[in-house]
Residue frames as a rotation matrix with the C-alpha (Angstrom) as fourth column:
MET 1
-0.553 0.794 0.255 232.02
0.608 0.174 0.775 -98.94
0.570 0.583 -0.579 292.55
LYS 2
-0.889 0.271 0.369 229.72
-0.414 -0.821 -0.393 -96.14
0.197 -0.502 0.842 293.58
THR 3
-0.638 0.740 -0.213 226.47
0.770 0.611 -0.185 -96.86
-0.006 -0.282 -0.959 295.32
PRO 4
0.112 0.748 0.654 223.18
0.651 -0.552 0.521 -94.82
0.751 0.367 -0.549 295.28
HIS 5
0.905 0.299 -0.304 224.13
0.421 -0.514 0.748 -93.27
0.067 -0.804 -0.590 298.58
HIS 6
0.002 -1.000 -0.021 227.63
0.981 0.006 -0.196 -92.18
0.196 -0.020 0.980 297.70
PHE 7
0.669 0.198 -0.716 228.71
0.512 -0.821 0.251 -88.87
-0.538 -0.535 -0.651 299.09
ARG 8
0.955 -0.239 0.174 230.39
-0.026 -0.654 -0.756 -85.92
0.294 0.718 -0.631 297.39
GLN 9
0.369 -0.913 -0.174 234.18
0.893 0.400 -0.206 -86.27
0.258 -0.079 0.963 297.13
ALA 10
0.058 -0.393 0.918 234.68
0.240 -0.887 -0.395 -82.53
0.969 0.243 0.043 297.31
HIS 11
0.648 0.322 0.690 233.84
-0.535 -0.452 0.713 -82.47
0.542 -0.832 -0.120 301.02
ARG 12
0.814 -0.241 -0.528 236.32
0.432 0.859 0.275 -85.09
0.388 -0.452 0.803 302.13
SER 13
-0.188 -0.982 -0.011 239.20
0.787 -0.144 -0.600 -82.71
0.588 -0.121 0.800 302.59
ARG 14
0.009 0.245 0.969 237.29
-0.247 -0.939 0.240 -80.13
0.969 -0.242 0.052 304.61
SER 15
-0.920 -0.317 -0.230 237.69
0.161 0.230 -0.960 -79.77
0.357 -0.920 -0.160 308.36
ARG 16
0.027 0.987 -0.157 234.66
0.571 0.114 0.813 -80.02
0.820 -0.112 -0.561 310.61
PRO 17
-0.224 -0.068 0.972 233.68
-0.501 -0.848 -0.174 -77.29
0.836 -0.526 0.156 313.11
GLY 18
-0.782 -0.071 -0.620 233.54
0.445 0.633 -0.633 -78.19
0.437 -0.771 -0.463 316.79
LEU 19
0.373 0.926 -0.057 230.84
0.653 -0.218 0.725 -77.33
0.659 -0.308 -0.686 319.35
SER 20
-0.085 -0.342 0.936 231.09
-0.365 -0.863 -0.349 -74.27
0.927 -0.371 -0.052 321.52
GLY 21
0.036 0.021 0.999 232.09
-0.996 -0.086 0.037 -75.35
0.087 -0.996 0.017 325.00
ALA 22
0.737 0.228 0.636 232.40
-0.326 0.945 0.040 -79.01
-0.592 -0.237 0.770 324.09
ALA 23
-0.274 -0.859 0.433 234.85
0.035 0.441 0.897 -81.35
-0.961 0.261 -0.091 322.46
PRO 24
-0.460 0.098 -0.882 234.96
-0.831 -0.397 0.389 -81.07
-0.312 0.913 0.265 318.67
LEU 25
0.698 0.706 0.119 232.68
-0.577 0.653 -0.490 -83.39
-0.424 0.273 0.863 316.70
ARG 26
-0.497 -0.846 0.193 234.61
-0.579 0.489 0.653 -86.52
-0.646 0.213 -0.733 315.75
TRP 27
0.529 0.648 -0.548 233.61
-0.843 0.327 -0.428 -88.22
-0.099 0.688 0.719 312.56
ARG 28
0.965 -0.137 0.222 234.68
0.144 0.989 -0.019 -91.72
-0.217 0.050 0.975 311.34
GLY 29
0.045 -0.979 0.197 237.80
0.980 0.082 0.184 -90.13
-0.196 0.185 0.963 309.87
ALA 30
-0.243 -0.144 -0.959 239.08
0.244 -0.966 0.084 -86.62
-0.939 -0.214 0.270 309.49
ASP 31
-0.700 -0.143 -0.700 238.71
-0.565 -0.489 0.665 -86.80
-0.437 0.861 0.261 305.75
ASP 32
-0.845 0.408 -0.347 235.84
0.020 0.671 0.741 -89.29
0.535 0.619 -0.575 305.22
HIS 33
-0.700 0.685 -0.203 232.31
0.382 0.119 -0.917 -88.35
-0.603 -0.719 -0.345 306.30
PRO 34
-0.365 0.603 0.710 228.99
0.911 0.075 0.404 -87.76
0.191 0.795 -0.577 304.53
LEU 35
0.347 0.601 -0.720 228.05
0.755 -0.634 -0.167 -84.54
-0.557 -0.486 -0.674 306.32
ALA 36
0.027 -0.297 0.954 228.12
0.819 -0.541 -0.192 -81.38
0.573 0.787 0.229 304.24
GLU 37
-0.871 -0.423 -0.249 229.02
0.490 -0.718 -0.495 -77.88
0.031 -0.553 0.833 305.41
ASP 38
-0.703 0.701 -0.123 225.73
-0.687 -0.714 -0.139 -76.39
-0.185 -0.013 0.983 304.24
PRO 39
-0.729 0.317 0.607 223.05
0.121 0.932 -0.340 -79.01
-0.674 -0.174 -0.718 304.79
ALA 40
0.330 0.931 -0.154 220.28
0.061 -0.184 -0.981 -77.32
-0.942 0.315 -0.118 302.80
LYS 41
0.456 -0.150 -0.877 222.19
-0.806 -0.487 -0.336 -76.03
-0.376 0.861 -0.343 299.77
GLU 42
-0.586 -0.796 -0.156 224.56
-0.791 0.519 0.325 -79.02
-0.177 0.313 -0.933 299.43
ALA 43
-0.568 0.419 0.709 221.83
0.110 0.892 -0.438 -81.63
-0.816 -0.171 -0.552 299.85
VAL 44
0.544 0.801 -0.251 219.67
-0.107 -0.231 -0.967 -79.99
-0.832 0.553 -0.039 297.24
GLU 45
0.231 -0.529 -0.817 222.51
-0.954 -0.289 -0.083 -79.70
-0.192 0.798 -0.571 294.79
HIS 46
-0.771 -0.566 0.292 223.53
-0.527 0.824 0.207 -83.31
-0.358 0.005 -0.934 295.37
ALA 47
-0.302 0.726 0.618 220.03
0.168 0.679 -0.715 -84.69
-0.938 -0.112 -0.327 295.01
LEU 48
0.676 0.690 -0.258 219.18
-0.070 -0.288 -0.955 -82.84
-0.734 0.664 -0.147 291.83
ARG 49
0.081 -0.735 -0.673 222.46
-0.940 -0.281 0.194 -83.47
-0.332 0.617 -0.713 290.08
PRO 50
0.965 0.235 0.115 222.37
-0.187 0.926 -0.328 -86.58
-0.184 0.295 0.938 287.82
ALA 51
-0.016 -0.975 0.221 225.54
-0.263 0.218 0.940 -88.55
-0.965 -0.043 -0.260 287.41
GLY 52
0.414 0.403 -0.816 225.59
-0.770 -0.322 -0.550 -88.02
-0.485 0.857 0.177 283.71
HIS 53
-0.009 -0.533 -0.846 228.09
-0.891 0.388 -0.235 -90.70
0.453 0.752 -0.479 282.67
GLU 54
-0.415 -0.061 0.908 227.04
-0.665 0.702 -0.257 -93.51
-0.621 -0.710 -0.332 285.00
ALA 55
-0.818 0.119 -0.563 226.41
-0.383 0.619 0.686 -96.73
0.430 0.777 -0.460 283.17
HIS 56
0.201 0.973 0.117 223.02
-0.842 0.110 0.528 -98.28
0.500 -0.205 0.841 283.54
GLY 57
0.424 -0.112 -0.898 224.57
0.174 0.984 -0.041 -101.61
0.889 -0.139 0.437 284.45
ALA 58
-0.688 -0.721 -0.084 226.63
0.256 -0.132 -0.958 -99.97
0.679 -0.681 0.275 287.20
SER 59
-0.500 0.580 0.644 223.50
-0.804 -0.586 -0.096 -98.46
0.322 -0.565 0.759 288.76
GLU 60
0.538 0.736 -0.410 221.74
-0.537 0.675 0.506 -101.83
0.650 -0.052 0.758 288.71
SER 61
0.012 -0.648 -0.761 224.76
0.421 0.694 -0.584 -103.45
0.907 -0.314 0.281 290.31
ALA 62
-0.827 -0.381 0.413 224.94
-0.143 -0.567 -0.811 -100.80
0.543 -0.730 0.415 293.01
LEU 63
-0.089 0.912 0.400 221.22
-0.933 -0.217 0.286 -101.18
0.348 -0.348 0.871 293.80
THR 64
0.570 0.233 -0.788 221.59
-0.140 0.973 0.186 -104.93
0.810 0.004 0.587 294.01
MET 65
-0.401 -0.842 -0.360 224.56
0.358 0.218 -0.908 -104.57
0.843 -0.493 0.214 296.41
THR 66
-0.781 0.137 0.609 222.72
-0.531 -0.660 -0.532 -102.29
0.329 -0.739 0.588 298.74
PHE 67
0.279 0.939 -0.202 219.67
-0.738 0.344 0.581 -104.51
0.614 -0.014 0.789 298.63
PHE 68
0.452 -0.135 -0.882 221.60
0.291 0.957 0.004 -107.50
0.843 -0.259 0.472 300.02
GLU 69
-0.731 -0.681 0.048 223.53
0.226 -0.307 -0.924 -105.39
0.644 -0.664 0.379 302.51
ASP 70
-0.457 0.636 0.622 220.26
-0.828 -0.559 -0.037 -103.96
0.324 -0.532 0.782 303.90
LEU 71
0.543 0.682 -0.490 218.69
-0.461 0.730 0.505 -107.45
0.702 -0.049 0.711 303.93
ARG 72
-0.107 -0.638 -0.763 221.68
0.382 0.682 -0.624 -108.90
0.918 -0.358 0.170 305.86
VAL 73
-0.937 -0.336 0.093 221.25
0.059 -0.414 -0.909 -106.41
0.344 -0.846 0.407 308.73
ALA 74
-0.203 0.933 0.296 217.43
-0.803 -0.332 0.495 -106.53
0.561 -0.137 0.817 308.83
ARG 75
-0.731 -0.189 0.656 216.53
-0.626 0.568 -0.535 -108.65
-0.271 -0.801 -0.533 311.84
GLU 76
0.092 0.857 0.507 213.27
-0.286 0.510 -0.811 -109.88
-0.954 -0.070 0.292 310.33
GLY 77
-0.682 -0.445 0.580 214.77
0.384 0.456 0.803 -110.36
-0.622 0.770 -0.140 306.92
LEU 78
-0.877 0.369 0.308 212.27
0.230 -0.240 0.943 -110.14
0.422 0.898 0.125 304.06
ALA 79
-0.007 0.922 -0.387 209.46
0.910 0.166 0.379 -109.89
0.414 -0.350 -0.841 306.63
SER 80
-0.429 -0.236 -0.872 210.74
0.710 -0.684 -0.164 -106.50
-0.558 -0.690 0.461 307.87
LEU 81
0.627 0.707 0.328 208.43
0.770 -0.498 -0.399 -103.65
-0.119 0.503 -0.856 306.80
GLY 82
0.631 -0.483 -0.607 211.24
-0.166 -0.848 0.503 -101.14
-0.758 -0.217 -0.616 307.48
PHE 83
-0.399 -0.828 0.395 213.48
0.231 0.326 0.917 -102.98
-0.887 0.457 0.061 305.05
TRP 84
-0.151 0.407 0.901 210.93
0.978 0.192 0.077 -102.70
-0.142 0.893 -0.427 302.22
ALA 85
0.867 0.401 -0.295 210.29
0.396 -0.915 -0.080 -99.00
-0.302 -0.047 -0.952 303.00
LEU 86
0.194 -0.897 -0.397 214.03
-0.197 -0.432 0.880 -98.41
-0.961 -0.092 -0.261 302.72
GLN 87
-0.529 -0.396 0.750 214.19
0.589 0.465 0.661 -100.23
-0.611 0.791 -0.013 299.35
VAL 88
0.503 0.731 0.461 211.42
0.861 -0.374 -0.345 -97.99
-0.080 0.571 -0.817 298.02
TYR 89
0.785 -0.293 -0.546 213.54
-0.132 -0.940 0.314 -94.96
-0.605 -0.174 -0.777 298.95
ARG 90
-0.255 -0.959 0.125 216.65
-0.024 0.136 0.990 -96.47
-0.967 0.249 -0.057 297.33
LEU 91
-0.198 0.257 0.946 214.73
0.917 0.389 0.086 -97.19
-0.346 0.885 -0.313 294.10
GLY 92
0.826 0.561 0.048 213.43
0.550 -0.786 -0.283 -93.60
-0.121 0.260 -0.958 293.99
HIS 93
0.578 -0.675 -0.459 216.82
-0.254 -0.683 0.685 -92.14
-0.776 -0.279 -0.566 294.77
LEU 94
-0.123 -0.657 0.744 218.37
0.557 0.575 0.599 -94.14
-0.821 0.488 0.295 291.96
ARG 95
0.599 0.440 0.669 216.79
0.796 -0.234 -0.559 -91.83
-0.089 0.867 -0.490 289.35
TYR 96
0.870 -0.333 -0.363 219.21
-0.247 -0.932 0.264 -89.05
-0.426 -0.141 -0.894 290.31
ARG 97
-0.070 -0.943 0.324 221.97
0.035 0.323 0.946 -91.07
-0.997 0.077 0.010 288.67
PHE 98
-0.268 0.035 0.963 220.51
0.927 0.282 0.248 -90.61
-0.263 0.959 -0.108 285.18
GLN 99
-0.824 -0.069 -0.562 220.23
-0.068 -0.973 0.220 -87.57
-0.562 0.220 0.797 282.98
SER 100
-0.893 0.448 -0.036 217.68
0.042 0.162 0.986 -88.94
0.448 0.879 -0.163 280.58
ARG 101
-0.510 0.793 0.335 214.07
-0.838 -0.369 -0.402 -88.00
-0.195 -0.486 0.852 281.31
LEU 102
0.159 0.580 -0.799 213.01
-0.674 0.655 0.342 -91.21
0.722 0.483 0.495 279.71
VAL 103
-0.298 -0.312 -0.902 214.56
0.403 0.816 -0.415 -92.95
0.865 -0.488 -0.118 282.71
ARG 104
-0.988 -0.155 0.023 214.06
0.054 -0.475 -0.879 -90.35
0.147 -0.866 0.477 285.45
TYR 105
-0.461 0.871 0.168 210.31
-0.858 -0.486 0.166 -89.77
0.227 -0.068 0.972 284.87
PRO 106
0.266 0.605 -0.750 209.17
-0.282 0.793 0.540 -93.42
0.922 0.068 0.381 284.90
LEU 107
-0.447 -0.499 -0.743 211.32
0.575 0.476 -0.665 -94.06
0.685 -0.724 0.074 288.01
GLY 108
-0.952 0.099 0.288 209.76
-0.251 -0.793 -0.555 -90.98
0.174 -0.601 0.780 289.59
VAL 109
-0.064 0.995 -0.078 206.24
-0.840 -0.011 0.543 -92.08
0.539 0.100 0.836 288.91
LEU 110
0.192 0.093 -0.977 206.95
0.154 0.980 0.124 -95.64
0.969 -0.175 0.174 290.08
HIS 111
-0.751 -0.520 -0.407 208.55
0.469 0.015 -0.883 -94.31
0.465 -0.854 0.233 293.31
LEU 112
-0.725 0.534 0.435 205.66
-0.632 -0.767 -0.113 -91.98
0.274 -0.356 0.893 293.99
VAL 113
0.302 0.862 -0.408 203.22
-0.597 0.504 0.624 -94.89
0.743 0.055 0.667 293.90
LEU 114
0.120 -0.320 -0.940 205.42
0.469 0.853 -0.231 -97.22
0.875 -0.413 0.252 295.97
ALA 115
-0.844 -0.508 0.171 206.20
0.133 -0.507 -0.851 -94.46
0.519 -0.696 0.496 298.48
LYS 116
-0.298 0.834 0.464 202.53
-0.861 -0.445 0.247 -93.92
0.413 -0.325 0.851 299.18
LEU 117
0.533 0.394 -0.749 202.09
-0.148 0.915 0.376 -97.64
0.833 -0.090 0.546 299.63
ALA 118
-0.342 -0.742 -0.576 205.03
0.540 0.347 -0.767 -97.67
0.769 -0.574 0.281 302.04
GLU 119
-0.786 0.120 0.606 203.45
-0.469 -0.755 -0.458 -94.81
0.402 -0.644 0.650 304.05
MET 120
0.162 0.979 0.126 200.14
-0.888 0.089 0.451 -96.71
0.430 -0.185 0.884 304.31
LEU 121
0.720 0.134 -0.681 201.47
-0.065 0.990 0.126 -100.23
0.691 -0.047 0.722 304.83
CYS 122
0.037 -0.835 -0.549 204.74
0.753 0.384 -0.534 -99.63
0.657 -0.394 0.643 306.66
GLY 123
0.892 0.325 -0.315 204.18
0.452 -0.653 0.608 -96.28
-0.008 -0.685 -0.729 308.33
VAL 124
-0.044 -0.959 -0.278 207.52
0.636 -0.242 0.732 -94.96
-0.770 -0.145 0.621 307.00
THR 125
0.957 0.222 0.189 208.07
0.289 -0.633 -0.718 -91.75
-0.040 0.742 -0.670 305.03
ILE 126
0.060 -0.986 -0.155 211.49
0.583 -0.092 0.807 -91.14
-0.810 -0.139 0.569 303.65
GLY 127
0.623 0.112 -0.774 212.17
-0.381 -0.821 -0.425 -88.09
-0.683 0.560 -0.469 301.41
VAL 128
0.906 -0.220 0.363 213.50
0.411 0.666 -0.623 -89.31
-0.105 0.713 0.693 298.09
SER 129
0.579 -0.712 0.397 216.33
-0.058 -0.522 -0.851 -86.75
0.814 0.469 -0.344 298.04
ALA 130
0.807 -0.336 0.486 217.63
-0.528 -0.039 0.849 -87.71
-0.266 -0.941 -0.209 301.49
ARG 131
0.114 -0.847 -0.520 221.14
-0.652 0.331 -0.682 -89.15
0.750 0.417 -0.514 301.62
ILE 132
0.723 0.241 0.648 221.17
-0.661 0.516 0.545 -92.41
-0.203 -0.822 0.532 303.42
GLY 133
-0.217 -0.969 -0.114 224.28
-0.975 0.211 0.064 -94.57
-0.038 0.125 -0.991 303.90
ARG 134
-0.327 -0.012 -0.945 224.80
-0.416 0.899 0.133 -98.26
0.848 0.437 -0.299 303.88
ARG 135
-0.527 0.094 -0.845 223.08
0.472 0.859 -0.199 -100.81
0.706 -0.504 -0.497 306.08
LEU 136
-0.635 0.448 0.629 220.48
-0.693 -0.690 -0.208 -98.61
0.341 -0.568 0.749 307.71
VAL 137
-0.785 0.431 -0.445 218.30
0.521 0.848 -0.098 -100.57
0.335 -0.309 -0.890 310.10
ILE 138
-0.355 0.798 0.487 214.66
-0.735 -0.560 0.382 -99.57
0.578 -0.222 0.786 310.60
GLU 139
-0.976 -0.211 0.050 214.18
-0.199 0.783 -0.590 -101.81
0.085 -0.586 -0.806 313.62
HIS 140
-0.413 0.910 0.026 210.42
0.721 0.344 -0.602 -101.33
-0.557 -0.230 -0.798 314.03
SER 141
-0.770 0.162 0.616 208.26
0.419 -0.601 0.681 -99.51
0.481 0.783 0.395 311.48
GLY 142
0.231 0.953 -0.195 205.50
0.928 -0.156 0.338 -97.04
0.292 -0.259 -0.921 312.18
ALA 143
0.956 0.262 -0.135 205.28
0.288 -0.926 0.244 -93.22
-0.061 -0.272 -0.960 312.40
ILE 144
0.014 -0.992 -0.126 208.78
0.658 -0.086 0.748 -92.74
-0.753 -0.093 0.652 311.00
VAL 145
0.953 0.269 0.141 209.54
0.287 -0.644 -0.709 -89.58
-0.100 0.716 -0.691 309.03
VAL 146
-0.051 -0.997 -0.063 212.85
0.750 -0.080 0.656 -88.71
-0.659 -0.013 0.752 307.38
HIS 147
0.485 0.178 -0.856 213.25
-0.187 -0.935 -0.301 -85.23
-0.854 0.306 -0.421 305.85
GLY 148
0.933 -0.047 0.357 214.14
0.355 0.295 -0.887 -85.08
-0.064 0.954 0.292 302.15
LEU 149
0.543 -0.784 0.299 217.31
-0.338 -0.530 -0.778 -83.16
0.769 0.321 -0.553 302.95
ALA 150
0.751 -0.299 0.589 218.44
-0.541 0.231 0.808 -85.27
-0.378 -0.926 0.012 305.89
VAL 151
0.083 -0.807 -0.585 221.78
-0.667 0.391 -0.634 -87.08
0.740 0.443 -0.506 305.86
ILE 152
0.786 0.127 0.605 222.18
-0.543 0.609 0.577 -90.46
-0.295 -0.783 0.548 307.59
GLY 153
-0.134 -0.957 -0.257 225.56
-0.991 0.130 0.031 -92.21
0.004 0.259 -0.966 307.68
ASP 154
-0.241 -0.065 -0.968 226.43
-0.414 0.909 0.041 -95.86
0.878 0.411 -0.246 307.55
ASP 155
-0.517 -0.047 -0.855 225.25
0.462 0.825 -0.325 -98.57
0.721 -0.563 -0.405 310.00
CYS 156
-0.824 0.295 0.483 222.64
-0.538 -0.676 -0.504 -96.40
0.177 -0.675 0.716 311.78
ILE 157
-0.689 0.653 -0.314 219.54
0.689 0.725 -0.004 -97.66
0.225 -0.219 -0.949 313.59
ILE 158
-0.781 0.540 0.314 216.20
-0.588 -0.805 -0.079 -95.85
0.210 -0.246 0.946 313.83
ARG 159
-0.875 0.473 -0.098 213.04
0.467 0.777 -0.423 -97.10
-0.124 -0.416 -0.901 315.51
GLN 160
-0.104 0.944 0.312 209.30
0.894 -0.049 0.446 -96.51
0.436 0.326 -0.839 315.55
GLY 161
0.726 0.572 -0.381 208.05
0.678 -0.687 0.261 -92.96
-0.113 -0.448 -0.887 316.10
VAL 162
-0.193 -0.895 -0.403 211.27
0.677 -0.418 0.606 -91.30
-0.710 -0.156 0.686 315.01
THR 163
0.907 0.354 0.229 211.24
0.411 -0.622 -0.666 -87.96
-0.093 0.698 -0.710 313.24
ILE 164
-0.232 -0.965 -0.125 214.31
0.717 -0.256 0.648 -86.66
-0.657 0.061 0.751 311.50
GLY 165
0.224 0.533 0.816 213.11
0.942 -0.334 -0.040 -83.33
0.251 0.777 -0.577 310.11
ASN 166
-0.480 -0.362 0.799 212.98
0.281 -0.926 -0.251 -79.55
0.831 0.104 0.546 310.14
ARG 167
-0.679 0.099 -0.727 212.24
0.723 -0.078 -0.686 -77.58
-0.124 -0.992 -0.019 313.30
ARG 168
-0.388 0.463 -0.797 210.62
0.032 -0.858 -0.513 -74.40
-0.921 -0.224 0.318 311.98
MET 169
0.431 0.683 0.590 208.07
0.671 0.194 -0.715 -73.81
-0.603 0.704 -0.375 309.23
ASP 170
0.915 -0.098 -0.391 209.88
-0.280 -0.853 -0.441 -70.68
-0.290 0.513 -0.808 308.04
ARG 171
-0.111 -0.965 -0.236 213.10
-0.962 0.045 0.270 -72.80
-0.250 0.257 -0.934 307.54
PRO 172
0.768 0.615 0.177 211.87
-0.549 0.775 -0.314 -75.84
-0.330 0.145 0.933 305.70
LEU 173
0.678 -0.548 -0.489 215.23
-0.287 0.415 -0.863 -76.72
0.676 0.726 0.124 304.20
GLU 174
-0.200 -0.759 0.620 217.01
-0.932 -0.048 -0.360 -77.18
0.302 -0.650 -0.697 307.49
ALA 175
0.813 0.413 -0.410 217.41
-0.327 0.907 0.264 -80.95
0.482 -0.081 0.873 308.23
PRO 176
0.638 -0.563 0.526 219.55
-0.514 0.197 0.835 -83.02
-0.573 -0.803 -0.164 310.59
GLN 177
0.345 -0.640 -0.686 222.78
-0.635 0.379 -0.673 -84.74
0.691 0.668 -0.276 309.63
LEU 178
0.841 -0.026 0.541 223.60
-0.422 0.594 0.685 -88.00
-0.339 -0.804 0.488 311.36
GLY 179
-0.107 -0.964 -0.245 227.06
-0.991 0.084 0.102 -89.54
-0.078 0.253 -0.964 311.35
HIS 180
-0.212 -0.069 -0.975 227.94
-0.421 0.906 0.028 -93.24
0.882 0.417 -0.221 311.24
ARG 181
-0.484 0.018 -0.875 226.61
0.488 0.836 -0.252 -95.81
0.727 -0.549 -0.413 313.68
VAL 182
-0.785 0.342 0.517 224.10
-0.570 -0.725 -0.385 -93.50
0.243 -0.597 0.764 315.33
ASN 183
-0.731 0.534 -0.425 221.52
0.598 0.801 -0.023 -95.32
0.328 -0.271 -0.905 317.51
VAL 184
-0.738 0.546 0.396 218.17
-0.531 -0.833 0.157 -93.52
0.415 -0.095 0.905 317.64
GLY 185
-0.929 0.368 0.048 215.69
0.200 0.607 -0.769 -94.68
-0.312 -0.705 -0.637 320.24
ALA 186
-0.378 0.881 0.283 211.93
0.878 0.245 0.410 -95.09
0.292 0.404 -0.867 319.78
GLY 187
0.565 0.798 -0.207 209.98
0.825 -0.549 0.135 -91.87
-0.006 -0.247 -0.969 319.64
ALA 188
-0.179 -0.729 -0.661 212.99
0.636 -0.598 0.487 -89.65
-0.751 -0.333 0.571 319.38
LYS 189
0.865 0.418 0.277 212.78
0.489 -0.582 -0.650 -86.37
-0.111 0.697 -0.708 317.46
ILE 190
-0.269 -0.941 -0.206 215.88
0.713 -0.339 0.613 -84.86
-0.647 0.018 0.762 315.81
LEU 191
0.641 0.723 0.259 214.94
0.742 -0.496 -0.452 -81.42
-0.198 0.482 -0.853 314.48
GLY 192
0.906 -0.195 -0.375 216.58
-0.252 -0.962 -0.107 -78.63
-0.340 0.192 -0.921 312.51
ALA 193
0.667 -0.713 -0.214 220.07
-0.286 0.020 -0.958 -78.17
0.688 0.700 -0.191 311.18
VAL 194
0.578 -0.447 0.683 221.72
-0.726 0.101 0.680 -80.24
-0.373 -0.889 -0.266 313.90
ARG 195
0.093 -0.658 -0.747 224.73
-0.655 0.525 -0.544 -82.56
0.750 0.540 -0.382 313.52
VAL 196
0.816 0.139 0.562 224.90
-0.519 0.606 0.603 -85.85
-0.257 -0.783 0.566 315.36
GLY 197
-0.042 -0.978 -0.206 228.42
-0.999 0.038 0.024 -87.29
-0.016 0.207 -0.978 315.60
ASP 198
-0.145 -0.143 -0.979 229.57
-0.441 0.895 -0.065 -90.85
0.886 0.422 -0.193 314.99
ASP 199
-0.512 -0.132 -0.849 228.56
0.435 0.812 -0.389 -93.50
0.740 -0.568 -0.359 317.57
ALA 200
-0.830 0.291 0.476 226.18
-0.532 -0.669 -0.519 -91.19
0.167 -0.684 0.710 319.33
ASP 201
-0.690 0.663 -0.291 223.05
0.693 0.721 0.001 -92.55
0.210 -0.201 -0.957 321.11
ILE 202
-0.667 0.608 0.431 219.69
-0.533 -0.794 0.293 -90.72
0.520 -0.034 0.853 321.09
GLY 203
-0.943 0.280 0.178 217.48
-0.003 0.530 -0.848 -91.81
-0.331 -0.801 -0.499 323.94
ALA 204
-0.493 0.846 0.204 213.90
0.831 0.388 0.397 -92.86
0.257 0.365 -0.895 323.51
ASN 205
0.504 0.864 -0.008 211.52
0.853 -0.496 0.164 -89.89
0.138 -0.090 -0.986 323.23
ALA 206
-0.234 -0.659 -0.715 214.38
0.621 -0.667 0.411 -87.41
-0.748 -0.347 0.566 323.31
VAL 207
0.863 0.435 0.258 213.93
0.487 -0.577 -0.656 -84.12
-0.137 0.691 -0.710 321.45
VAL 208
-0.071 -0.991 -0.116 217.26
0.805 -0.126 0.579 -83.13
-0.588 -0.052 0.807 319.98
ILE 209
0.900 0.363 0.243 217.57
0.436 -0.759 -0.483 -79.48
0.009 0.541 -0.841 318.85
THR 210
0.608 -0.783 -0.130 221.34
-0.730 -0.615 0.298 -78.98
-0.313 -0.086 -0.946 319.37
ASP 211
0.247 -0.611 -0.752 224.41
-0.662 0.460 -0.592 -80.67
0.707 0.644 -0.291 318.04
VAL 212
0.915 0.008 0.404 225.44
-0.311 0.653 0.690 -83.99
-0.259 -0.757 0.600 319.68
PRO 213
0.031 -0.980 -0.194 229.23
-0.987 -0.061 0.152 -84.78
-0.161 0.187 -0.969 319.82
ALA 214
0.067 -0.126 -0.990 230.52
-0.524 0.840 -0.143 -88.13
0.849 0.528 -0.009 318.65
GLY 215
-0.538 -0.304 -0.786 230.01
0.290 0.809 -0.511 -90.89
0.792 -0.503 -0.347 321.17
ALA 216
-0.925 0.178 0.336 227.72
-0.377 -0.537 -0.754 -88.84
0.047 -0.824 0.564 323.37
LEU 217
-0.576 0.805 -0.143 224.24
0.811 0.585 0.028 -89.65
0.106 -0.100 -0.989 324.71
ALA 218
-0.862 0.403 0.307 221.25
-0.337 -0.909 0.246 -87.33
0.378 0.109 0.919 324.22
VAL 219
-0.504 0.720 -0.477 218.26
0.797 0.601 0.066 -87.80
0.334 -0.346 -0.876 326.57
GLY 220
-0.440 0.435 -0.786 215.30
0.589 -0.520 -0.618 -85.73
-0.677 -0.735 -0.027 327.72
VAL 221
0.097 0.562 0.821 213.02
0.905 -0.394 0.163 -82.99
0.415 0.727 -0.547 326.40
PRO 222
0.783 -0.355 -0.510 214.71
-0.555 -0.029 -0.832 -80.87
0.280 0.934 -0.219 325.24
ALA 223
0.773 -0.479 -0.416 217.65
0.473 0.872 -0.124 -83.30
0.423 -0.101 0.901 325.05
ARG 224
0.686 -0.703 0.185 220.69
-0.679 -0.527 0.511 -82.74
-0.262 -0.477 -0.839 327.30
ILE 225
0.554 -0.599 -0.579 224.01
-0.361 0.454 -0.815 -84.05
0.751 0.660 0.035 326.22
ILE 226
0.800 -0.328 0.502 225.87
-0.384 0.362 0.849 -86.57
-0.461 -0.872 0.164 328.35
LEU 227
0.194 -0.814 -0.548 229.46
-0.856 0.134 -0.500 -87.17
0.480 0.566 -0.670 327.37
ARG 228
0.546 0.055 -0.836 230.53
0.018 0.997 0.078 -90.77
0.837 -0.058 0.543 327.98
GLY 229
-0.461 -0.831 -0.312 233.18
0.401 0.119 -0.909 -89.82
0.792 -0.544 0.278 330.51
GLN 230
-0.813 0.205 0.545 230.59
-0.523 -0.670 -0.527 -87.91
0.257 -0.713 0.652 332.53
ALA 231
-0.135 0.864 -0.485 227.87
-0.289 0.433 0.854 -90.57
0.948 0.256 0.191 332.48
HIS 232
0.410 0.261 -0.874 228.68
0.628 0.614 0.477 -91.79
0.661 -0.745 0.088 335.97
ASP 233
-0.710 -0.662 0.239 230.03
0.356 -0.631 -0.689 -88.55
0.607 -0.404 0.684 337.37
PRO 234
-0.126 0.723 -0.679 228.01
0.992 0.099 -0.079 -87.73
0.010 -0.684 -0.730 340.56
SER 235
-0.533 -0.099 -0.840 228.69
0.299 -0.951 -0.078 -84.04
-0.791 -0.293 0.536 340.14
């Protein structure tokens, strides 16, 4: 069963480029990761392409499944503002599964209203065309912005004051891509077409403008990358 955040099958067989002077980025599996080769082009194409033959019942079932998955990992349960902001995003993103304008337009209008309420009441702005995986935790709400072309994998955590967006005004379509189980500290900024590998940690208030290998730690302004094996190396 597909869910609203399913990722394109065509990319599963592609290899992933490594970082210059560092170990290659490691994703959850060599053939299974949400990150696309061209973040701007692929994300736009994915977001605007309706799944023409999806059954309405299947979409409702998928939304229900993600709702309870998100609720299970939300520490405050139904009292979590971040949880409700995420559900507003998922409701809006659901419209891309339909071809009919009779379905897409009403969902779009409903999402627009709810998204503005989420911004005012929860302090969370998530672009409706972003691709967000399963069980995202928004641990504390407030001043959170997620670019509409950003990609966030499964089981990630973001906190208050986090921005996942573009770096330059003349390149508005460049957005970060986060792997699975990425832990983003409060106040962190991840900017531009950067890729953050699986199990990486982004320190509080870090400003990330370069790729972060899987399992690494990014701290500071601008962020410097600390590989786990070097974390306690006195040199």
